[in-house]
MARVOBA-939583 format. One record per residue: residue in one letter; x, y, z of N, C-alpha, C in turn. Coordinates in steps of 0.02 Angstrom, whole numbers, padded with zeros to 5 digits, always signed. Layout:
% residues N
AXYZXYZXYZ...
% end
This chain:
% residues 326
M+05567+04361+04425+05631+04365+04389+05657+04436+04390A+05723+04444+04403+05753+04510+04403+05747+04541+04333L+05745+04607+04331+05734+04641+04268+05788+04625+04217T+05851+04625+04239+05906+04610+04192+05897+04541+04161A+05883+04492+04204+05874+04424+04179+05813+04419+04133E+05760+04457+04149+05700+04455+04108+05714+04483+04038V+05750+04539+04036+05767+04569+03971+05810+04522+03930K+05862+04495+03961+05908+04450+03924+05872+04388+03900D+05828+04361+03941+05791+04302+03920+05746+04317+03860E+05713+04375+03861+05667+04392+03806+05704+04405+03741I+05757+04446+03744+05790+04463+03681+05833+04405+03654S+05853+04359+03698+05892+04301+03674+05848+04254+03634R+05782+04260+03642+05735+04217+03605+05701+04255+03547L+05722+04317+03536+05691+04357+03484+05715+04335+03415P+05670+04316+03370+05692+04295+03303+05712+04355+03260I+05771+04351+03230+05796+04403+03185+05809+04371+03118T+05781+04401+03066+05788+04371+02999+05837+04408+02954K+05846+04473+02964+05891+04512+02920+05963+04494+02935T+06000+04478+02883+06069+04457+02891+06112+04512+02922C+06103+04574+02899+06144+04629+02925+06134+04638+03000C+06073+04629+03023+06058+04637+03095+06089+04580+03135R+06086+04519+03108+06116+04462+03143+06192+04470+03148K+06222+04496+03094+06295+04506+03095+06314+04561+03144A+06275+04615+03146+06290+04670+03193+06283+04646+03265E+06232+04605+03278+06222+04579+03345+06280+04534+03367V+06300+04487+03324+06354+04441+03340+06419+04479+03351A+06435+04525+03305+06497+04563+03310+06500+04602+03376T+06444+04633+03396+06444+04671+03457+06449+04626+03518M+06416+04568+03516+06421+04522+03573+06492+04496+03582L+06526+04481+03527+06595+04459+03532+06641+04515+03555R+06625+04577+03534+06668+04633+03554+06658+04651+03627V+06595+04652+03650+06581+04673+03719+06592+04616+03769G+06572+04555+03749+06576+04500+03796+06634+04452+03784G+06674+04464+03733+06726+04417+03716+06796+04447+03716S+06843+04406+03693+06913+04429+03690+06949+04389+03636L+07004+04417+03612+07047+04383+03564+07108+04357+03600Q+07120+04293+03595+07178+04262+03625+07224+04235+03570V+07289+04241+03580+07337+04214+03532+07367+04151+03562I+07350+04093+03533+07374+04029+03559+07411+03993+03502S+07474+03979+03514+07517+03947+03463+07518+03987+03399G+07518+04054+03406+07522+04097+03349+07457+04107+03311E+07403+04077+03336+07339+04083+03303+07289+04121+03347I+07245+04159+03316+07194+04197+03354+07138+04150+03373V+07121+04150+03437+07065+04111+03463+07015+04161+03493I+06952+04154+03475+06899+04198+03500+06862+04164+03557E+06858+04198+03613+06823+04171+03671+06773+04223+03697A+06719+04199+03725+06669+04245+03755+06629+04207+03808E+06608+04244+03859+06567+04214+03913+06501+04252+03918F+06448+04214+03931+06381+04243+03936+06344+04216+03997D+06291+04251+04017+06256+04233+04079+06209+04174+04072T+06182+04163+04013+06133+04110+04004+06152+04064+03946S+06127+04003+03950+06140+03956+03895+06104+03977+03831A+06045+04009+03839+06008+04032+03780+06048+04082+03739I+06083+04128+03774+06124+04177+03739+06183+04143+03704A+06216+04098+03740+06274+04063+03711+06253+04022+03651R+06197+03988+03655+06173+03948+03598+06154+03992+03539R+06127+04052+03554+06109+04098+03500+06171+04120+03461V+06225+04136+03498+06287+04157+03465+06316+04100+03425R+06317+04040+03455+06345+03982+03419+06307+03969+03354K+06241+03972+03358+06199+03960+03299+06212+04012+03245D+06216+04077+03265+06226+04130+03215+06294+04125+03183I+06346+04110+03222+06413+04104+03194+06415+04047+03143A+06383+03992+03161+06384+03934+03116+06345+03949+03052E+06287+03982+03058+06246+03994+02999+06272+04052+02956L+06300+04104+02987+06321+04163+02950+06392+04156+02923Y+06436+04123+02962+06507+04121+02943+06534+04051+02932G+06496+04000+02952+06517+03931+02939+06572+03905+02984H+06581+03934+03043+06634+03912+03088+06605+03869+03144E+06645+03821+03167+06624+03778+03222+06638+03813+03288V+06590+03810+03332+06596+03843+03398+06587+03791+03452T+06633+03789+03500+06626+03745+03557+06595+03783+03615L+06550+03750+03650+06515+03782+03706+06529+03742+03769S+06547+03777+03823+06562+03744+03886+06529+03781+03943V+06518+03746+03999+06487+03775+04058+06541+03786+04111I+06542+03847+04138+06590+03865+04190+06553+03871+04256Q+06566+03826+04301+06531+03826+04365+06559+03881+04411P+06516+03908+04456+06540+03960+04502+06593+03933+04551T+06648+03969+04556+06702+03950+04603+06733+04013+04631G+06746+04014+04695+06781+04070+04726+06744+04136+04716L+06778+04184+04683+06749+04250+04673+06697+04250+04616R+06696+04199+04576+06649+04196+04520+06580+04177+04545R+06532+04220+04536+06464+04206+04559+06419+04188+04500G+06384+04134+04506+06338+04114+04453+06373+04075+04398T+06334+04032+04367+06360+03992+04311+06367+04034+04249K+06423+04024+04214+06435+04059+04150+06437+04007+04094Y+06421+04032+04034+06421+03989+03975+06471+04018+03925A+06524+03980+03911+06579+04005+03869+06576+03974+03799I+06591+04016+03750+06598+03991+03682+06671+04003+03660R+06694+03961+03614+06763+03966+03591+06768+03946+03518V+06802+03987+03480+06814+03973+03409+06890+03967+03400T+06913+03908+03386+06985+03897+03376+07001+03891+03302Q+06974+03842+03269+06986+03835+03197+06946+03889+03160G+06982+03928+03122+06950+03983+03086+06943+04046+03127G+06975+04048+03186+06971+04107+03229+06996+04171+03195P+07054+04169+03161+07078+04230+03127+07030+04254+03073W+07001+04207+03036+06955+04226+02983+06890+04255+03012L+06864+04225+03065+06803+04251+03097+06816+04320+03126A+06875+04332+03153+06891+04397+03181+06889+04451+03126R+06912+04433+03065+06908+04480+03009+06836+04488+02986Q+06800+04434+02981+06731+04436+02957+06686+04479+03002T+06697+04475+03067+06655+04512+03114+06682+04582+03129G+06740+04599+03101+06767+04666+03111+06803+04674+03178L+06820+04619+03211+06857+04623+03274+06930+04644+03261V+06955+04629+03200+07021+04653+03180+07014+04686+03112D+07060+04731+03097+07057+04766+03032+07092+04726+02978G+07099+04757+02919+07129+04722+02863+07201+04701+02874R+07235+04735+02921+07305+04718+02935+07311+04671+02996G+07254+04649+03021+07256+04603+03078+07262+04636+03145R+07253+04702+03148+07258+04737+03212+07189+04741+03245P+07186+04731+03310+07121+04732+03345+07086+04800+03338V+07022+04798+03328+06981+04858+03325+06956+04873+03396R+06971+04933+03421+06955+04948+03490+06881+04967+03500G+06850+04993+03449+06779+05009+03454+06737+04954+03424L+06679+04973+03397+06637+04925+03362+06658+04922+03288P+06643+04867+03254+06661+04861+03184+06632+04917+03142P+06668+04938+03088+06643+04992+03045+06574+04979+03017S+06558+04917+03002+06492+04901+02974+06436+04916+03023V+06451+04911+03088+06401+04926+03139+06397+05001+03151V+06456+05033+03154+06458+05105+03167+06423+05145+03112S+06432+05124+03050+06403+05160+02994+06338+05130+02968G+06311+05081+03005+06250+05047+02983+06187+05088+02996G+06131+05060+02977+06067+05094+02985+06038+05083+03054P+05977+05107+03065+05943+05100+03130+05937+05028+03153C+05924+04981+03106+05917+04911+03126+05983+04884+03153D+06039+04907+03124+06105+04886+03148+06119+04915+03218A+06097+04978+03228+06105+05009+03294+06064+04971+03347E+06004+04951+03329+05962+04912+03375+05996+04845+03391A+06021+04813+03339+06054+04748+03348+06117+04755+03391A+06154+04810+03383+06214+04821+03423+06196+04828+03497W+06145+04865+03512+06124+04873+03582+06097+04808+03609R+06061+04771+03568+06034+04706+03590+06092+04659+03607G+06141+04656+03562+06199+04613+03575+06239+04636+03635A+06249+04702+03642+06287+04728+03698+06253+04712+03764F+06186+04718+03765+06150+04704+03828+06154+04630+03845M+06146+04586+03796+06153+04514+03810+06223+04498+03835A+06273+04533+03810+06342+04519+03830+06358+04546+03899H+06342+04610+03911+06363+04641+03975+06315+04697+03996G+06250+04685+03991+06202+04738+04009+06169+04725+04076S+06139+04778+04103+06100+04772+04165+06046+04825+04165L+05991+04810+04199+05935+04856+04207+05914+04855+04279T+05916+04914+04312+05898+04918+04382+05824+04935+04389E+05798+04926+04449+05728+04941+04463+05713+05015+04453P+05652+05032+04431+05634+05103+04424+05641+05140+04490G+05662+05201+04485+05672+05243+04544+05720+05299+04530R+05743+05330+04583+05788+05388+04575+05854+05368+04542S+05878+05307+04555+05942+05286+04527+05934+05233+04472S+05876+05229+04441+05865+05179+04389+05911+05192+04329A+05933+05138+04297+05979+05146+04240+05979+05083+04198L+05987+05093+04133+06004+05039+04087+06077+05048+04070E+06118+04998+04084+06191+05008+04082+06225+04951+04044I+06276+04969+04006+06318+04920+03971+06390+04929+03995T+06421+04875+04017+06492+04877+04035+06533+04861+03972C+06579+04906+03956+06615+04901+03892+06689+04885+03903P+06721+04853+03853+06792+04836+03860+06838+04895+03847S+06812+04949+03817+06855+05008+03803+06811+05070+03796S+06843+05127+03801+06806+05190+03794+06781+05198+03722E+06819+05172+03673+06798+05176+03603+06733+05137+03592T+06728+05079+03624+06666+05040+03618+06608+05077+03649A+06621+05107+03707+06568+05145+03741+06543+05203+03698L+06590+05239+03668+06571+05296+03625+06534+05272+03562A+06553+05214+03536+06517+05187+03478+06445+05170+03496L+06434+05144+03556+06365+05129+03578+06325+05193+03590V+06359+05245+03615+06326+05310+03623+06303+05335+03555G+06346+05328+03505+06328+05350+03437+06270+05309+03409A+06270+05243+03423+06215+05200+03399+06150+05221+03431A+06151+05237+03496+06091+05260+03530+06067+05326+03501R+06114+05370+03484+06096+05435+03455+06060+05425+03389R+06081+05376+03349+06048+05363+03285+05976+05339+03295L+05962+05313+03354+05894+05291+03371+05854+05345+03406G+05885+05404+03415+05851+05459+03449+05849+05452+03524I+05896+05415+03552+05898+05402+03624+05964+05429+03653A+05959+05466+03708+06018+05496+03739+06050+05447+03787A+06114+05431+03774+06153+05387+03818+06219+05423+03833K+06249+05407+03890+06312+05439+03909+06365+05387+03924A+06426+05401+03901+06483+05359+03916+06519+05387+03977R+06537+05344+04023+06573+05367+04082+06618+05311+04107E+06669+05331+04145+06716+05283+04174+06705+05281+04249V+06694+05221+04275+06683+05211+04347+06734+05161+04373R+06778+05184+04416+06830+05142+04446+06868+05104+04391G+06886+05140+04339+06927+05112+04286+06890+05069+04236V+06824+05066+04241+06783+05026+04195+06740+05072+04153D+06742+05062+04087+06702+05104+04042+06630+05078+04039R+06583+05123+04044+06512+05105+04043+06473+05153+03999V+06416+05128+03974+06368+05171+03939+06304+05167+03979V+06274+05225+03994+06217+05227+04040+06160+05268+04009I+06100+05241+04016+06038+05278+04001+06000+05284+04066R+05985+05346+04088+05953+05356+04153+05880+05381+04147D+05865+05418+04095+05797+05444+04088+05747+05386+04080G+05693+05389+04119+05644+05335+04118+05614+05322+04050D+05594+05375+04016+05564+05367+03949+05615+05338+03900A+05678+05361+03905+05730+05336+03860+05744+05262+03873I+05742+05242+03936+05752+05170+03952+05697+05129+03919G+05635+05152+03925+05579+05117+03894+05586+05113+03819D+05608+05168+03788+05617+05169+03715+05671+05119+03694M+05726+05116+03732+05780+05070+03714+05758+04998+03722L+05720+04983+03774+05695+04915+03782+05653+04894+03722T+05611+04940+03699+05570+04926+03639+05614+04916+03578R+05664+04959+03570+05709+04954+03512+05747+04888+03512M+05765+04863+03572+05801+04800+03576+05755+04740+03565G+05689+04752+03569+05642+04697+03560+05616+04667+03625A+05631+04700+03681+05608+04675+03747+05541+04707+03764H+05489+04690+03726+05424+04722+03734+05391+04703+03801Q+05393+04639+03818+05362+04617+03881+05400+04644+03941A+05466+04646+03935+05506+04673+03990+05492+04748+03999R+05479+04783+03944+05462+04854+03951+05396+04862+03989L+05347+04820+03973+05283+04824+04009+05293+04813+04083T+05335+04764+04100+05350+04750+04171+05384+04810+04203W+05434+04839+04168+05471+04895+04195+05425+04957+04203E+05383+04970+04154+05338+05027+04158+05287+05018+04214D+05263+04956+04223+05216+04943+04277+05248+04956+04345R+05309+04933+04355+05344+04945+04418+05359+05019+04426R+05375+05052+04372+05389+05124+04374+05326+05163+04395M+05269+05145+04366+05207+05178+04383+05188+05166+04456R+05195+05103+04479+05179+05087+04549+05223+05128+04596R+05287+05134+04580+05332+05172+04623+05313+05245+04625E+05295+05273+04566+05275+05344+04564+05211+05356+04604V+05164+05308+04600+05102+05315+04638+05117+05314+04713R+05160+05267+04734+05178+05263+04805+05213+05327+04828A+05259+05352+04786+05295+05413+04804+05248+05472+04810T+05200+05477+04763+05151+05532+04766+05108+05526+04828A+05086+05465+04844+05045+05455+04904+05083+05473+04967N+05147+05455+04969+05188+05472+05028+05197+05547+05034R+05208+05581+04977+05215+05654+04980+05152+05688+05005L+05094+05664+04979+05031+05693+05001+05018+05680+05075A+05035+05619+05097+05025+05603+05168+05069+05647+05212N+05132+05656+05191+05177+05699+05230+05152+05771+05230F+05126+05793+05172+05100+05862+05167+05040+05870+05214D+04994+05821+05213+04935+05825+05256+04954+05825+05329D+05003+05782+05347+05025+05779+05417+05055+05846+05439A+05094+05876+05395+05124+05941+05411+05071+05995+05419N+05021+05994+05375+04967+06043+05380+04927+06034+05444L+04914+05971+05463+04877+05958+05524+04916+05982+05585R+04982+05970+05584+05023+05994+05641+05023+06069+05645R+05030+06102+05588+05029+06176+05588+04961+06203+05612S+04907+06171+05588+04840+06193+05608+04830+06184+05683A+04853+06127+05709+04845+06115+05781+04884+06165+05822R+04946+06181+05801+04986+06230+05838+04953+06299+05834A+04927+06316+05774+04895+06382+05767+04834+06388+05811A+04795+06333+05817+04735+06335+05858+04752+06343+05932V+04803+06307+05954+04825+06313+06024+04852+06383+06038A+04891+06410+05990+04918+06477+06000+04862+06529+06002A+04811+06521+05958+04755+06569+05958+04718+06566+06024G+04707+06506+06050+04673+06500+06114+04712+06533+06171A+04778+06524+06170+04820+06554+06222+04818+06631+06218R+04821+06658+06158+04818+06731+06150+04750+06759+06172L+04696+06723+06156+04630+06747+06175+04619+06744+06251E+04646+06694+06283+04642+06691+06356+04677+06751+06387R+04735+06768+06360+04771+06827+06385+04733+06891+06369A+04700+06894+06310+04662+06953+06291+04605+06965+06340L+04567+06912+06358+04511+06920+06405+04536+06938+06474E+04595+06914+06491+04625+06931+06556+04645+07004+06558I+04672+07030+06503+04693+07101+06500+04632+07147+06502L+04581+07132+06464+04523+07177+06458+04474+07171+06516G+04472+07113+06548+04426+07104+06604+04354+07114+06585D+04319+07159+06620+04247+07170+06607+04236+07220+06551D+04290+07248+06523+04282+07298+06471+04277+07269+06401V+04264+07204+06396+04260+07171+06330+04189+07177+06303P+04182+07202+06242+04115+07202+06211+04089+07130+06207E+04024+07122+06221+03996+07055+06227+04006+07014+06163H+03995+07044+06104+04000+07005+06042+04072+06981+06031L+04121+07022+06053+04191+07001+06046+04209+06947+06097R+04181+06955+06158+04195+06905+06209+04167+06837+06189V+04107+06836+06159+04078+06773+06137+04121+06740+06084A+04145+06779+06036+04186+06751+05983+04251+06722+06011G+04282+06760+06057+04344+06736+06088+04334+06673+06129Q+04279+06671+06167+04265+06612+06209+04251+06550+06167L+04218+06561+06109+04206+06504+06064+04272+06473+06040R+04319+06516+06022+04384+06491+06000+04420+06455+06057I+04417+06482+06118+04449+06450+06175+04418+06382+06191D+04352+06378+06186+04317+06316+06203+04321+06263+06148H+04332+06286+06086+04333+06238+06029+04396+06251+05988R+04454+06235+06015+04517+06254+05984+04531+06217+05919Q+04504+06157+05911+04517+06118+05850+04466+06131+05795A+04415+06172+05810+04362+06184+05761+04386+06234+05708S+04358+06228+05647+04373+06276+05594+04332+06339+05606L+04349+06392+05569+04311+06454+05575+04238+06445+05555E+04227+06404+05504+04158+06390+05484+04119+06356+05540E+04152+06309+05574+04119+06274+05629+04107+06321+05688L+04153+06366+05700+04143+06415+05754+04084+06460+05739G+04080+06482+05675+04024+06524+05656+03957+06490+05664A+03955+06425+05651+03893+06387+05658+03873+06379+05731L+03924+06380+05776+03909+06373+05848+03884+06438+05879A+03897+06493+05845+03876+06558+05872+03799+06565+05869S+03773+06609+05911+03701+06621+05911+03689+06697+05908P+03662+06722+05853+03645+06685+05792+03707+06663+05754P+03702+06616+05707+03760+06592+05669+03795+06649+05631L+03860+06643+05625+03901+06693+05591+03940+06660+05533T+03960+06701+05486+04004+06676+05433+04075+06670+05462K+04117+06632+05425+04186+06624+05450+04223+06690+05448D+04208+06734+05400+04240+06799+05398+04220+06842+05457A+04156+06836+05477+04132+06876+05533+04165+06853+05598I+04170+06788+05609+04200+06762+05670+04274+06778+05673A+04307+06774+05615+04378+06790+05612+04390+06864+05625G+04346+06907+05598+04353+06979+05610+04344+06997+05683R+04297+06965+05717+04286+06980+05788+04345+06958+05831I+04374+06900+05813+04433+06877+05850+04492+06925+05840R+04502+06948+05778+04556+06996+05765+04546+07061+05803R+04485+07086+05805+04471+07149+05841+04482+07140+05916L+04464+07082+05943+04475+07069+06014+04549+07069+06031L+04589+07036+05990+04661+07034+06002+04692+07103+05995A+04671+07141+05944+04698+07208+05934+04681+07253+05992M+04619+07248+06017+04597+07289+06073+04638+07273+06135A+04650+07208+06147+04688+07187+06206+04761+07210+06201D+04791+07203+06142+04861+07224+06134+04868+07300+06143K+04819+07339+06120+04821+07411+06129+04815+07429+06203R+04770+07394+06239+04761+07407+06310+04826+07389+06347A+04857+07334+06328+04919+07313+06361+04974+07364+06350A+04978+07391+06288+05029+07441+06274+05018+07504+06315D+04954+07525+06322+04938+07584+06363+04956+07573+06436L+04947+07512+06460+04961+07497+06530+05034+07478+06543G+05072+07468+06489+05142+07449+06496+05152+07377+06520I+05106+07333+06501+05111+07263+06519+05118+07220+06456E+05133+07156+06467+05141+07111+06410+05075+07101+06374G+05079+07094+06307+05019+07087+06267+04995+07015+06262T+04956+07002+06210+04923+06936+06204+04972+06880+06188E+05032+06896+06164+05080+06844+06148+05121+06821+06208A+05106+06849+06266+05144+06830+06326+05134+06757+06345N+05076+06729+06328+05062+06659+06346+05089+06608+06296L+05119+06632+06240+05143+06586+06189+05209+06554+06209T+05216+06489+06194+05278+06453+06207+05314+06440+06141E+05376+06414+06145+05414+06399+06084+05379+06346+06041D+05347+06298+06073+05312+06245+06036+05256+06274+05993M+05221+06326+06020+05166+06356+05983+05191+06396+05923L+05253+06423+05929+05281+06464+05875+05320+06424+05825D+05337+06361+05840+05379+06320+05797+05342+06303+05732D+05379+06309+05674+05350+06290+05609+05357+06216+05596
% end
């Protein structure tokens, strides 16, 4: 199941007993997912939701909290509409329900943000508002660089009210407009997890955190693999370059090479992929890696000095661009 669907399914089945929280949830769902229509001079409240469980939850709460009859209908996908939608409609008592839920003010004017009772409510009301907003128009993307918990809002005032509700819960959310649509977004991974818990989506949070951890493990493994590959390539190029310089050094010095330096240089030429420790072990008698490295450095320095005295190219003459490439 997709993360968004999993969260909506879980919180739509979450039992809420406090009346204030149920009212905050319903009001926010109607504000974010619904609209006020004027038909024959009367206000009609309509809203569409993604699942039947959400629509039934709203219908039940409206009936129990406010005593209004709600009709529920199924809208099949047609044309540009993807997926089945579940619509609720309140005709009789619509104007009164709009006042009760704070969708309109005392003078009957539409409230562009969230109802005052939600905006000035306590933490439980803020949690209920986010739960209702997510059920109405929320989404949760997979963990990763662009992961986000997002609410699509009907107005900038509604988006700012949700930002304020998140702030009361200690969670940072941002309001932004994308292609003319107001949204509220939480991007930080820890903040997303906290909001899922606050909304009551405990199982969905476990699923999200598990996927987040798996992705981070894969990303770390890939970084380490790339790092190791790069190190191996650099080491291989360095070994080839060292062998080429030592071949040129022995060519420049000819028979004037001290035997202990010649042996060290020849070991590197014959075993180009070996480490300094391995080269030292191959020497007779065995040498430390510092000793073998010191002899190779002295051999190269001696050859470069001889080349400079003779006016010829030094030990780097045999190096190609591939050997020097990082």
